[in-house]
DRENFI-249459 format. One record per residue (C-alpha): residue number from 1; x, y negated, z negated. Coordinates in pm, 1 decimal, m for minus. Each point is the difference from the previous one (the first is absolute). Layout:
REM residues N
+-----+----------+----------+----------+
|   i |        u |        v |        w |
+-----+----------+----------+----------+
| NUM |        X |        Y |        Z |
...
+-----+----------+----------+----------+
END
This chain:
REM residues 449
+-----+----------+----------+----------+
|   i |        u |        v |        w |
+-----+----------+----------+----------+
|   1 |   m687.8 |  15843.6 |   1236.2 |
|   2 |   m179.8 |   m328.7 |    m84.3 |
|   3 |    205.4 |   m227.2 |   m227.3 |
|   4 |   m266.0 |   m264.6 |    m50.5 |
|   5 |   m350.0 |    150.7 |     49.8 |
|   6 |   m161.6 |   m324.6 |   m120.2 |
|   7 |    119.7 |   m161.4 |    324.7 |
|   8 |   m187.6 |    265.9 |    198.6 |
|   9 |   m312.6 |    m65.3 |   m201.7 |
|  10 |     41.3 |   m374.0 |     54.3 |
|  11 |     30.0 |     45.6 |    375.9 |
|  12 |   m313.4 |    218.8 |      3.3 |
|  13 |   m194.5 |   m260.1 |   m197.7 |
|  14 |    113.4 |   m277.0 |    237.7 |
|  15 |   m122.8 |    200.7 |    306.6 |
|  16 |   m338.5 |     61.8 |   m169.5 |
|  17 |    m33.1 |   m360.3 |   m101.1 |
|  18 |     83.2 |    m99.5 |    366.5 |
|  19 |   m304.3 |    207.2 |    113.8 |
|  20 |   m223.7 |   m140.6 |   m267.0 |
|  21 |     75.2 |   m366.4 |     81.1 |
|  22 |    m16.0 |     53.3 |    375.6 |
|  23 |   m335.7 |    181.0 |    m34.3 |
|  24 |   m138.2 |   m273.6 |   m220.2 |
|  25 |    117.8 |   m269.0 |    239.7 |
|  26 |   m179.5 |    171.9 |    283.8 |
|  27 |   m326.1 |    m36.0 |   m193.2 |
|  28 |     m0.9 |   m373.4 |     76.3 |
|  29 |    m80.3 |     57.3 |    371.4 |
|  30 |    m97.4 |    365.8 |     50.7 |
|  31 |   m369.5 |     74.5 |     26.2 |
|  32 |     49.9 |    336.5 |   m181.1 |
|  33 |    138.3 |   m159.7 |   m314.7 |
|  34 |    m91.8 |    203.9 |   m313.9 |
|  35 |   m243.4 |    188.1 |    228.1 |
|  36 |     23.5 |    337.8 |   m176.4 |
|  37 |     m9.4 |   m122.2 |   m361.1 |
|  38 |   m283.6 |   m238.2 |     94.2 |
|  39 |   m201.3 |    294.7 |    123.3 |
|  40 |     21.6 |    206.1 |   m319.5 |
|  41 |    m15.4 |   m313.3 |   m226.8 |
|  42 |   m333.5 |   m113.9 |    147.0 |
|  43 |   m115.0 |    358.9 |     14.8 |
|  44 |     63.3 |     30.9 |   m375.4 |
|  45 |   m181.7 |   m332.0 |    m63.6 |
|  46 |   m286.8 |    126.8 |    201.5 |
|  47 |     m8.7 |    309.9 |   m212.9 |
|  48 |     20.1 |   m207.3 |   m319.7 |
|  49 |   m303.6 |   m205.8 |    113.7 |
|  50 |   m205.7 |    312.9 |     66.2 |
|  51 |     12.5 |      4.2 |    378.7 |
|  52 |    131.9 |    268.7 |    233.6 |
|  53 |    367.9 |    m53.9 |    109.4 |
|  54 |    m34.1 |    256.0 |    280.2 |
|  55 |   m284.0 |   m204.4 |    156.9 |
|  56 |    127.9 |   m252.0 |    255.8 |
|  57 |   m299.7 |   m224.8 |    m72.5 |
|  58 |     45.6 |      1.2 |   m376.8 |
|  59 |    370.0 |    m66.3 |     34.2 |
|  60 |    m59.6 |   m285.3 |    254.4 |
|  61 |   m224.7 |   m171.4 |   m257.1 |
|  62 |    287.8 |     18.1 |   m252.3 |
|  63 |    223.2 |   m171.0 |    250.4 |
|  64 |   m246.7 |   m269.4 |     80.9 |
|  65 |     51.4 |   m151.2 |   m338.1 |
|  66 |    367.5 |    m47.7 |     81.8 |
|  67 |     12.4 |   m111.0 |    359.4 |
|  68 |    339.2 |   m162.9 |    m53.3 |
|  69 |    151.9 |    347.6 |     m2.8 |
|  70 |   m170.0 |    124.7 |    321.5 |
|  71 |    222.0 |     10.5 |    309.6 |
|  72 |   m121.6 |   m123.2 |    336.8 |
|  73 |    113.5 |    321.0 |    177.7 |
|  74 |   m320.9 |    205.6 |     49.6 |
|  75 |    191.9 |    329.3 |     m2.3 |
|  76 |    145.1 |    m69.6 |   m342.0 |
|  77 |   m337.8 |   m120.9 |   m125.2 |
|  78 |   m148.7 |    332.0 |    104.4 |
|  79 |    278.1 |    194.4 |   m165.5 |
|  80 |    m58.3 |   m190.8 |   m327.0 |
|  81 |   m353.1 |    134.1 |    m25.9 |
|  82 |     83.3 |    366.0 |     56.2 |
|  83 |    168.2 |    163.0 |   m303.1 |
|  84 |    173.2 |    328.1 |     88.2 |
|  85 |    153.1 |     62.2 |   m342.9 |
|  86 |   m133.9 |    276.0 |   m227.5 |
|  87 |   m191.3 |   m132.6 |   m303.7 |
|  88 |    291.0 |    101.2 |   m228.9 |
|  89 |    182.7 |   m317.8 |    102.0 |
|  90 |   m252.1 |   m210.1 |   m189.5 |
|  91 |    128.6 |    150.4 |   m325.3 |
|  92 |    325.7 |   m200.5 |     64.3 |
|  93 |   m139.5 |   m304.8 |    176.2 |
|  94 |   m305.0 |    m66.2 |   m226.3 |
|  95 |    209.1 |   m177.5 |   m273.8 |
|  96 |    141.1 |   m237.1 |    264.9 |
|  97 |   m354.6 |    m65.3 |    135.0 |
|  98 |    m90.8 |   m143.5 |   m343.2 |
|  99 |    246.4 |   m285.0 |     65.7 |
| 100 |    m20.2 |   m297.8 |    238.9 |
| 101 |    143.8 |     69.3 |    343.4 |
| 102 |    318.3 |   m202.9 |    m41.2 |
| 103 |     96.5 |    153.1 |   m330.7 |
| 104 |    m93.6 |    355.1 |    112.2 |
| 105 |    191.3 |    m40.7 |    328.1 |
| 106 |    309.6 |   m120.9 |   m182.1 |
| 107 |     m8.1 |    277.7 |   m252.1 |
| 108 |    m49.8 |    266.3 |    273.3 |
| 109 |    295.8 |   m138.8 |    194.3 |
| 110 |    213.8 |     m5.6 |   m313.5 |
| 111 |    m92.5 |    359.5 |    m90.7 |
| 112 |     61.7 |    120.6 |    353.9 |
| 113 |    331.5 |   m178.1 |     38.1 |
| 114 |    120.5 |    107.4 |   m347.3 |
| 115 |    m70.5 |    366.0 |     51.2 |
| 116 |    139.5 |    m12.4 |    352.1 |
| 117 |    328.9 |   m139.6 |   m120.0 |
| 118 |     25.1 |    265.7 |   m269.9 |
| 119 |    m88.4 |    269.4 |    245.6 |
| 120 |    274.9 |   m105.1 |    246.0 |
| 121 |    264.1 |     11.8 |   m271.6 |
| 122 |   m114.2 |    344.2 |   m125.6 |
| 123 |     m0.6 |    143.2 |    353.4 |
| 124 |    366.1 |   m106.8 |     34.5 |
| 125 |     73.0 |    145.4 |   m343.6 |
| 126 |   m120.8 |    346.2 |    119.4 |
| 127 |    252.2 |     10.8 |    283.6 |
| 128 |    286.1 |   m206.7 |   m137.0 |
| 129 |    201.8 |    286.7 |   m142.7 |
| 130 |     41.8 |    156.7 |    355.8 |
| 131 |     57.8 |   m300.9 |    231.0 |
| 132 |    m52.1 |   m323.9 |   m193.5 |
| 133 |     91.4 |   m237.5 |    289.5 |
| 134 |   m219.3 |    179.2 |    250.4 |
| 135 |   m293.2 |     21.7 |   m233.2 |
| 136 |     38.5 |   m366.2 |    m87.0 |
| 137 |      9.2 |   m112.7 |    358.7 |
| 138 |   m313.3 |    203.4 |     89.0 |
| 139 |   m192.4 |   m114.3 |   m305.8 |
| 140 |     90.2 |   m361.2 |     70.7 |
| 141 |   m129.0 |     36.2 |    357.2 |
| 142 |   m335.0 |    130.3 |   m123.2 |
| 143 |    m32.8 |   m268.1 |   m271.4 |
| 144 |     88.2 |   m281.7 |    241.5 |
| 145 |   m257.6 |    108.4 |    253.5 |
| 146 |   m329.2 |    m14.4 |   m192.1 |
| 147 |   m140.9 |   m342.3 |    101.7 |
| 148 |   m343.3 |    143.1 |    118.6 |
| 149 |    m48.0 |    174.3 |   m328.1 |
| 150 |     16.7 |   m331.4 |   m190.0 |
| 151 |   m180.7 |   m188.9 |    272.4 |
| 152 |   m308.9 |    218.3 |    m23.8 |
| 153 |     53.8 |    106.5 |   m364.9 |
| 154 |   m112.6 |    351.6 |     82.3 |
| 155 |    m51.4 |    242.6 |   m286.0 |
| 156 |    265.0 |    223.8 |    156.2 |
| 157 |    264.2 |   m230.3 |   m148.9 |
| 158 |   m111.3 |    101.0 |   m353.2 |
| 159 |    m89.7 |    362.3 |     85.9 |
| 160 |    333.2 |     74.5 |    169.8 |
| 161 |    206.8 |   m180.1 |   m271.6 |
| 162 |   m172.1 |    191.6 |   m276.9 |
| 163 |     50.6 |    324.4 |    190.0 |
| 164 |    378.4 |    m61.9 |     29.8 |
| 165 |     24.5 |    m96.7 |   m364.3 |
| 166 |   m184.7 |    317.1 |    m93.9 |
| 167 |    237.3 |    213.5 |    212.9 |
| 168 |    302.9 |   m156.8 |   m170.5 |
| 169 |   m140.6 |     61.8 |   m345.0 |
| 170 |    m95.0 |    363.3 |     73.6 |
| 171 |    316.0 |    102.7 |    186.3 |
| 172 |    229.2 |   m173.7 |   m249.2 |
| 173 |   m212.8 |    141.3 |   m289.5 |
| 174 |     m6.7 |   m344.7 |   m169.5 |
| 175 |   m302.7 |   m201.2 |   m103.7 |
| 176 |   m222.7 |    297.3 |     89.8 |
| 177 |   m313.7 |   m172.0 |   m132.8 |
| 178 |     67.3 |   m300.6 |    216.0 |
| 179 |     52.7 |    220.1 |    298.2 |
| 180 |   m329.1 |    185.2 |    m54.6 |
| 181 |   m197.1 |   m326.0 |    m38.1 |
| 182 |    165.8 |   m151.4 |    312.7 |
| 183 |    m73.1 |    311.8 |    203.0 |
| 184 |   m368.0 |     m9.8 |   m118.9 |
| 185 |    m47.7 |   m368.9 |     81.3 |
| 186 |    150.7 |     55.5 |    346.2 |
| 187 |   m242.8 |    279.1 |     63.4 |
| 188 |   m287.1 |   m219.2 |   m113.1 |
| 189 |    102.9 |   m286.4 |    230.1 |
| 190 |     93.6 |    184.3 |    319.2 |
| 191 |    m19.2 |    381.4 |    m25.9 |
| 192 |     91.8 |     50.5 |    360.3 |
| 193 |    338.8 |   m166.7 |    m62.3 |
| 194 |     80.9 |    195.5 |   m315.6 |
| 195 |   m196.5 |    328.7 |     37.1 |
| 196 |    279.1 |    210.4 |    147.4 |
| 197 |    254.6 |   m132.3 |   m247.1 |
| 198 |   m239.1 |    108.2 |   m279.8 |
| 199 |    m29.3 |    335.8 |    172.7 |
| 200 |    375.5 |     43.0 |     m8.5 |
| 201 |      8.9 |    m36.6 |   m374.2 |
| 202 |   m296.0 |    231.7 |    m35.0 |
| 203 |    186.2 |    275.0 |    200.3 |
| 204 |    356.2 |    m71.7 |   m123.2 |
| 205 |      3.7 |    186.8 |   m328.8 |
| 206 |   m152.9 |     40.7 |   m346.7 |
| 207 |    117.5 |   m327.0 |   m155.4 |
| 208 |    m81.5 |   m212.8 |    308.2 |
| 209 |   m329.9 |    183.7 |     41.2 |
| 210 |   m109.0 |   m105.9 |   m344.7 |
| 211 |     92.3 |   m356.1 |     75.5 |
| 212 |   m185.5 |      5.6 |    332.9 |
| 213 |   m309.7 |    136.0 |   m171.2 |
| 214 |     37.5 |   m261.1 |   m271.7 |
| 215 |     16.0 |   m274.1 |    265.4 |
| 216 |   m315.9 |    143.8 |    159.6 |
| 217 |   m186.1 |    m11.3 |   m332.8 |
| 218 |    107.4 |   m357.1 |    m55.6 |
| 219 |   m104.6 |    m88.7 |    356.0 |
| 220 |   m334.9 |    161.9 |    m60.7 |
| 221 |    m54.7 |   m182.9 |   m325.8 |
| 222 |     77.6 |   m327.5 |    168.6 |
| 223 |   m219.0 |     76.7 |    301.2 |
| 224 |   m303.1 |    139.2 |   m173.1 |
| 225 |   m145.3 |   m333.7 |   m120.1 |
| 226 |     48.9 |   m156.1 |    341.2 |
| 227 |   m165.5 |    303.9 |    171.4 |
| 228 |   m297.1 |    m12.5 |   m234.0 |
| 229 |    m28.5 |   m373.9 |     38.0 |
| 230 |     m2.6 |      6.1 |    376.1 |
| 231 |   m236.8 |    299.0 |     14.7 |
| 232 |   m247.2 |   m190.2 |   m214.0 |
| 233 |     32.2 |   m319.6 |    205.2 |
| 234 |     22.7 |    168.3 |    335.3 |
| 235 |   m142.9 |    354.3 |      4.8 |
| 236 |     82.3 |     31.6 |    373.8 |
| 237 |    357.0 |   m126.2 |    m24.5 |
| 238 |    139.7 |    317.4 |    171.0 |
| 239 |   m214.1 |    m62.9 |    310.2 |
| 240 |     86.0 |   m371.4 |     m1.2 |
| 241 |    376.7 |     65.8 |    m41.4 |
| 242 |    m17.1 |    240.0 |    294.4 |
| 243 |   m184.8 |   m260.1 |    204.6 |
| 244 |    265.5 |   m262.6 |    m82.1 |
| 245 |    274.1 |    243.1 |    100.8 |
| 246 |   m168.2 |     71.1 |    332.6 |
| 247 |    m63.0 |   m370.8 |     56.9 |
| 248 |    357.5 |   m108.7 |    m57.1 |
| 249 |    134.7 |    291.5 |    202.6 |
| 250 |   m221.9 |    m48.9 |    299.3 |
| 251 |    151.4 |    m58.0 |    343.7 |
| 252 |    207.5 |   m320.2 |     m2.9 |
| 253 |    m55.9 |    m78.9 |   m366.5 |
| 254 |    260.1 |    m60.5 |   m280.5 |
| 255 |     40.3 |    365.6 |    m99.2 |
| 256 |    m27.1 |    155.4 |    341.4 |
| 257 |    317.6 |    208.0 |     54.9 |
| 258 |    m50.2 |    m16.7 |    376.9 |
| 259 |    178.7 |   m224.6 |    248.1 |
| 260 |   m285.5 |   m247.2 |      7.6 |
| 261 |     24.3 |    m88.9 |   m366.2 |
| 262 |     13.4 |   m372.4 |    m83.7 |
| 263 |    294.7 |     78.8 |   m230.0 |
| 264 |    186.7 |    166.2 |    282.1 |
| 265 |    286.8 |   m233.0 |     71.5 |
| 266 |     52.5 |   m115.1 |   m356.4 |
| 267 |    259.6 |     84.8 |   m268.0 |
| 268 |   m279.6 |    130.7 |   m225.3 |
| 269 |   m122.0 |    266.7 |    239.0 |
| 270 |   m123.7 |    347.1 |   m100.8 |
| 271 |    283.1 |    251.8 |    m30.4 |
| 272 |   m181.8 |    334.9 |    m19.1 |
| 273 |     63.4 |    261.7 |    266.3 |
| 274 |   m344.5 |    m75.8 |    150.7 |
| 275 |    139.9 |   m318.8 |    151.4 |
| 276 |    243.4 |    199.1 |    208.7 |
| 277 |   m237.5 |    270.9 |    111.7 |
| 278 |   m273.6 |   m258.7 |     84.8 |
| 279 |    232.8 |   m140.2 |    267.4 |
| 280 |     m9.5 |    345.4 |    166.7 |
| 281 |   m381.1 |     34.0 |    m31.4 |
| 282 |   m206.4 |   m272.6 |   m177.7 |
| 283 |   m260.8 |    232.3 |   m145.9 |
| 284 |    m42.5 |     24.7 |   m384.5 |
| 285 |    m85.5 |    368.4 |     23.7 |
| 286 |    326.1 |     71.7 |    182.0 |
| 287 |    243.3 |   m205.9 |   m195.6 |
| 288 |   m147.8 |     73.4 |   m343.9 |
| 289 |     m7.0 |    376.5 |     72.6 |
| 290 |    348.6 |      0.0 |    153.2 |
| 291 |    141.2 |   m186.8 |   m301.1 |
| 292 |   m128.3 |    266.5 |   m235.3 |
| 293 |    126.3 |    280.0 |    224.3 |
| 294 |    349.0 |   m147.4 |      0.7 |
| 295 |     27.2 |   m114.7 |   m363.0 |
| 296 |   m195.8 |    262.9 |   m196.6 |
| 297 |    243.2 |    285.6 |     71.0 |
| 298 |    297.5 |   m212.5 |   m115.9 |
| 299 |   m192.5 |    m86.0 |   m317.2 |
| 300 |    m94.6 |    360.9 |    m72.2 |
| 301 |    354.5 |    124.2 |     51.4 |
| 302 |    132.1 |   m280.7 |   m214.6 |
| 303 |   m247.2 |     77.9 |   m281.8 |
| 304 |     90.8 |    368.3 |      3.5 |
| 305 |    368.2 |    m86.2 |    m19.8 |
| 306 |    m46.2 |   m238.1 |   m293.9 |
| 307 |   m210.8 |    260.3 |   m177.5 |
| 308 |    249.6 |    283.6 |     45.5 |
| 309 |    329.8 |   m188.1 |    m45.1 |
| 310 |    183.1 |    m36.8 |   m321.8 |
| 311 |    m17.7 |   m359.9 |   m104.3 |
| 312 |    307.2 |   m221.3 |     50.1 |
| 313 |     59.4 |   m370.1 |      7.6 |
| 314 |    156.8 |      5.2 |    345.4 |
| 315 |   m271.1 |    228.4 |    133.3 |
| 316 |   m260.7 |   m246.2 |   m130.2 |
| 317 |    163.1 |   m291.8 |    189.8 |
| 318 |    m18.9 |    191.8 |    332.1 |
| 319 |   m350.8 |    126.4 |    m65.3 |
| 320 |   m119.6 |   m348.6 |    m72.8 |
| 321 |    169.2 |   m139.5 |    312.0 |
| 322 |   m178.1 |    263.8 |    206.3 |
| 323 |   m350.1 |    m59.4 |   m142.0 |
| 324 |     32.2 |   m382.1 |      3.9 |
| 325 |     56.2 |     11.4 |    374.5 |
| 326 |   m293.4 |    235.6 |     40.5 |
| 327 |   m222.6 |   m216.7 |   m219.3 |
| 328 |     29.6 |   m291.6 |    244.0 |
| 329 |    m99.5 |    207.8 |    297.9 |
| 330 |   m305.6 |    193.8 |   m108.5 |
| 331 |   m246.9 |   m274.7 |    m84.5 |
| 332 |    m53.9 |   m374.2 |     48.9 |
| 333 |    299.5 |   m197.8 |   m116.4 |
| 334 |    155.4 |   m332.2 |     86.8 |
| 335 |    357.6 |   m135.3 |    m37.0 |
| 336 |    m56.7 |   m117.0 |   m352.3 |
| 337 |    m76.7 |    361.3 |   m104.3 |
| 338 |    328.2 |    107.9 |    170.9 |
| 339 |    197.6 |   m172.9 |   m278.0 |
| 340 |    m18.7 |    344.4 |   m157.3 |
| 341 |    297.4 |     66.9 |    234.4 |
| 342 |    205.8 |   m120.6 |   m305.7 |
| 343 |    m44.9 |    351.9 |   m130.9 |
| 344 |    181.4 |    149.3 |    302.2 |
| 345 |    314.6 |   m201.7 |    m65.0 |
| 346 |    127.5 |    209.7 |   m301.1 |
| 347 |    m25.0 |    318.1 |    215.0 |
| 348 |    186.6 |   m176.9 |    286.4 |
| 349 |    271.0 |   m104.0 |   m248.6 |
| 350 |     22.5 |    348.6 |   m140.2 |
| 351 |     39.5 |    152.9 |    351.3 |
| 352 |    246.6 |   m275.7 |    105.8 |
| 353 |    233.3 |    124.6 |   m273.5 |
| 354 |     35.7 |    326.7 |    193.7 |
| 355 |    182.2 |   m184.3 |    280.9 |
| 356 |   m105.3 |    246.2 |    272.9 |
| 357 |   m238.3 |     m3.9 |    291.3 |
| 358 |   m298.0 |     26.0 |   m229.8 |
| 359 |    126.1 |   m316.2 |   m169.0 |
| 360 |     12.2 |   m178.1 |    334.1 |
| 361 |   m354.5 |    102.8 |     90.8 |
| 362 |   m131.9 |   m102.0 |   m345.6 |
| 363 |    174.6 |   m343.2 |     32.0 |
| 364 |   m114.0 |    m67.0 |    356.3 |
| 365 |   m364.6 |     97.8 |    m45.5 |
| 366 |    m47.2 |   m164.4 |   m340.6 |
| 367 |    169.6 |   m319.9 |    107.6 |
| 368 |   m210.7 |    m29.0 |    318.8 |
| 369 |   m308.0 |     77.9 |   m214.9 |
| 370 |     93.4 |   m272.2 |   m255.1 |
| 371 |     60.3 |   m257.0 |    277.3 |
| 372 |   m315.8 |     70.8 |    202.5 |
| 373 |   m236.5 |      6.9 |   m299.4 |
| 374 |    132.6 |   m339.0 |   m103.5 |
| 375 |   m207.3 |   m304.4 |     84.8 |
| 376 |    277.0 |   m211.7 |    154.1 |
| 377 |    108.4 |    261.5 |    255.3 |
| 378 |   m360.8 |     89.9 |     85.5 |
| 379 |    m90.6 |   m371.0 |     40.1 |
| 380 |    268.7 |    m30.3 |    260.5 |
| 381 |    m87.8 |    328.6 |    179.2 |
| 382 |   m376.9 |    m75.1 |     m2.4 |
| 383 |     56.7 |   m347.3 |    149.0 |
| 384 |    200.8 |    156.0 |    283.0 |
| 385 |   m263.3 |    274.4 |     57.3 |
| 386 |   m283.4 |   m247.4 |     m1.8 |
| 387 |    150.2 |   m198.1 |    286.7 |
| 388 |     38.1 |    304.9 |    223.1 |
| 389 |   m375.1 |     86.1 |     26.5 |
| 390 |     85.7 |    365.1 |    m26.6 |
| 391 |   m361.6 |    115.6 |    m30.8 |
| 392 |    m53.1 |    m87.3 |    366.8 |
| 393 |    281.7 |    220.0 |    122.0 |
| 394 |     18.7 |    368.6 |     92.4 |
| 395 |    202.4 |    281.2 |   m143.5 |
| 396 |    318.0 |   m212.5 |    m28.0 |
| 397 |   m203.5 |   m262.0 |   m184.1 |
| 398 |   m130.4 |    255.4 |   m241.6 |
| 399 |    354.3 |    111.5 |    m80.2 |
| 400 |    111.3 |   m351.7 |    m51.4 |
| 401 |   m308.2 |    m66.2 |   m209.9 |
| 402 |     93.3 |    289.3 |   m230.8 |
| 403 |    364.6 |   m107.0 |    m26.5 |
| 404 |    m59.7 |   m375.6 |    m39.5 |
| 405 |   m336.6 |    m33.1 |   m169.1 |
| 406 |    m18.9 |    328.8 |   m199.6 |
| 407 |    354.9 |    107.8 |    m97.3 |
| 408 |    m94.5 |     52.1 |   m365.2 |
| 409 |   m203.0 |    325.2 |     34.7 |
| 410 |    255.4 |    135.0 |    241.5 |
| 411 |    293.4 |    m50.3 |   m232.8 |
| 412 |   m205.6 |    116.8 |   m302.7 |
| 413 |    m83.3 |    315.7 |    192.6 |
| 414 |    370.4 |     57.2 |     62.9 |
| 415 |     71.2 |    m58.9 |   m368.5 |
| 416 |   m277.1 |    239.1 |   m107.0 |
| 417 |    132.3 |    276.2 |    237.6 |
| 418 |    362.1 |    m51.5 |   m119.9 |
| 419 |    m60.6 |    m12.6 |   m377.2 |
| 420 |   m253.4 |    276.9 |     12.0 |
| 421 |    228.6 |    220.7 |    207.5 |
| 422 |    295.3 |    m66.2 |   m231.4 |
| 423 |   m212.6 |     66.6 |   m310.1 |
| 424 |   m148.5 |    327.0 |    136.3 |
| 425 |    305.7 |    144.5 |    168.3 |
| 426 |    325.5 |   m157.5 |   m107.8 |
| 427 |    m30.2 |   m136.0 |   m349.3 |
| 428 |    193.6 |    230.0 |   m235.7 |
| 429 |   m150.7 |     62.4 |   m340.7 |
| 430 |    353.7 |     27.7 |   m125.0 |
| 431 |    m44.1 |   m382.7 |    m55.3 |
| 432 |   m202.5 |     94.6 |   m301.4 |
| 433 |    313.2 |    128.3 |   m178.8 |
| 434 |    168.2 |   m340.5 |     11.3 |
| 435 |   m319.4 |   m194.2 |    m36.6 |
| 436 |     46.8 |    m85.4 |   m371.3 |
| 437 |    350.6 |   m141.1 |     50.2 |
| 438 |   m111.7 |   m203.5 |    293.3 |
| 439 |   m291.3 |   m150.7 |   m188.0 |
| 440 |    213.3 |    m74.0 |   m299.6 |
| 441 |    262.4 |   m175.6 |    210.2 |
| 442 |   m243.9 |   m199.5 |    202.0 |
| 443 |    m28.6 |   m373.8 |    m77.0 |
| 444 |   m287.8 |   m143.2 |   m179.5 |
| 445 |   m116.1 |   m357.6 |    m80.4 |
| 446 |    209.2 |    m34.2 |   m311.7 |
| 447 |    326.9 |    188.7 |     64.6 |
| 448 |    279.0 |    m21.9 |    250.3 |
| 449 |     61.0 |    274.3 |    260.6 |
+-----+----------+----------+----------+
END
């Protein structure tokens, strides 16, 4: 039991602040500083001025008025003129675009860092009743390894943090309205990060279904003005967005999951399953189709299990751990999206309390996942892989490429198989009978455990 939970929260906050300050310090020299926020900020300013943010030419003209913020790297300059976000994000970013860059950038960083620190504390809170020290160590590892997130200021920082806050509110059944709004905002910002979490609540039971539908309504109300706005300004935005996606995912470009991607040997590489399959056969038709063939059956079986099972707090932790791992594999994600791995830690802590072989597997897989989705470890591994020139090697080089340059999708696949298997076959619904007492005894932000 934890005698002084405030010390745990303090340690979590210190680890998060460490990531924030290191990420901000990297902005002094890195060409990708504030890259992702800059993209949506100038896109929103373009929209406010009546031009088309999905047009590379229109967006380039917006940048020309602020050449001081243009990097010299031609690859980054090209990325900055190809928006691949849905128009819904402008509902959140437009208020920032009304402000000067320095003020808007500072407020965005403050909002991202603040919600991230809260999310890390709440993720620990969900698992602290079962194995507080283990949950604390894993959460600290995640929070201390988010430098790229604060370097690029990607919207995933806000989307993931709001998603975790929403999960805590809805599972703990506290501040329900806050949870609904946070879930809605996360869906608006990055639906491919939060979509399957929302689906869990939709399938989990009557009360959670109502809250999931309420979040969807709030998200629709927030998104509708932005959708109407962009449709009026850019009637062909769907075609232009598709063109931008194709451009940035072309062979050797930033979002190419293949071995020739320019973000290959970097700590911010793509982590979807396509990156592993592309090493076997670098053909989009193959690796996209194979990813669906592998992942969709797991998602279908998971959804059926959630729909048919009696709701329990412990079952929810395992179900979320399963779908979080699958979320990262199905579609385009990078390491900053993988901070959703915080939601697998409560399930790991709960299973660790069993003290059996299942506990050992949960601990090993989740710990490796936490380490290899962290920016520090991946920075070291990527530097080693980059010096080996593995792309020029044969079969042995491909194996080393997968292990050294792309360990994240491999370990996330193992986590997905483990947690899905346990949820489908081994999780006992008898946990529901003790669910109320477990939830009542679990620590919160104001009481001691």
